[in-house]
C-alpha positions as CSV (number, residue, x, y, z in Angstrom):
1,M,11.7,29.1,-28.3
2,A,14.1,26.5,-26.8
3,L,17.0,28.1,-28.7
4,D,16.3,31.0,-27.6
5,A,16.4,30.3,-23.8
6,I,19.6,28.2,-24.4
7,L,21.1,31.5,-25.7
8,Q,19.8,33.6,-23.0
9,A,21.7,31.2,-20.4
10,F,25.0,30.8,-22.4
11,V,25.1,34.8,-22.5
12,T,24.1,35.0,-18.8
13,L,26.9,32.3,-17.7
14,N,29.5,33.8,-20.1
15,G,28.7,37.0,-17.8
16,L,29.1,35.3,-14.7
17,A,32.2,33.5,-16.1
18,T,34.0,36.7,-16.9
19,S,33.7,37.6,-13.2
20,P,36.6,37.4,-11.1
21,I,34.6,36.6,-8.1
22,V,32.7,33.7,-9.8
23,L,36.2,32.3,-11.1
24,L,37.8,32.5,-7.7
25,V,34.9,30.9,-5.8
26,L,34.3,28.0,-9.0
27,A,38.0,27.5,-8.7
28,F,37.6,26.6,-4.7
29,I,34.7,24.0,-5.5
30,G,36.5,22.5,-8.0
31,A,39.6,22.0,-5.5
32,Y,37.5,20.8,-2.9
33,L,35.4,18.2,-5.3
34,G,38.8,17.3,-7.0
35,S,40.4,16.5,-3.8
36,R,37.2,14.4,-2.7
37,V,37.0,12.5,-5.8
38,V,41.2,11.9,-5.2
39,E,39.8,10.4,-1.9
40,V,36.7,8.3,-3.2
41,I,38.8,6.2,-6.5
42,P,40.4,3.4,-4.5
43,Y,43.4,3.7,-7.4
44,T,44.1,6.9,-6.7
45,R,44.0,6.3,-2.2
46,R,46.4,3.3,-2.8
47,I,48.6,5.8,-4.5
48,I,49.0,8.2,-1.8
49,E,49.4,5.3,1.1
50,R,51.7,3.8,-1.1
51,R,53.8,7.4,-1.0
52,E,52.8,7.8,3.0
53,A,54.2,4.5,3.7
54,Q,57.2,5.0,1.7
55,A,57.8,8.8,3.5
56,A,57.3,6.6,6.5
57,A,60.0,4.8,6.1
58,E,62.2,7.2,5.1
59,R,62.0,8.8,8.5
60,E,62.9,6.0,10.0
């Protein structure tokens, strides 16, 4: 019974994943979440701040 539900969910998700509209929505959601994660992780935030400071120093 549990295997039946798992297989049905897999087939349903597989059908949705082949739709270009759903893939575009998932891509936008992934891009948004990726940008949010980069801002939250301190290590990547320091890299971004260094690059911005270096670009500002080069402009001056």
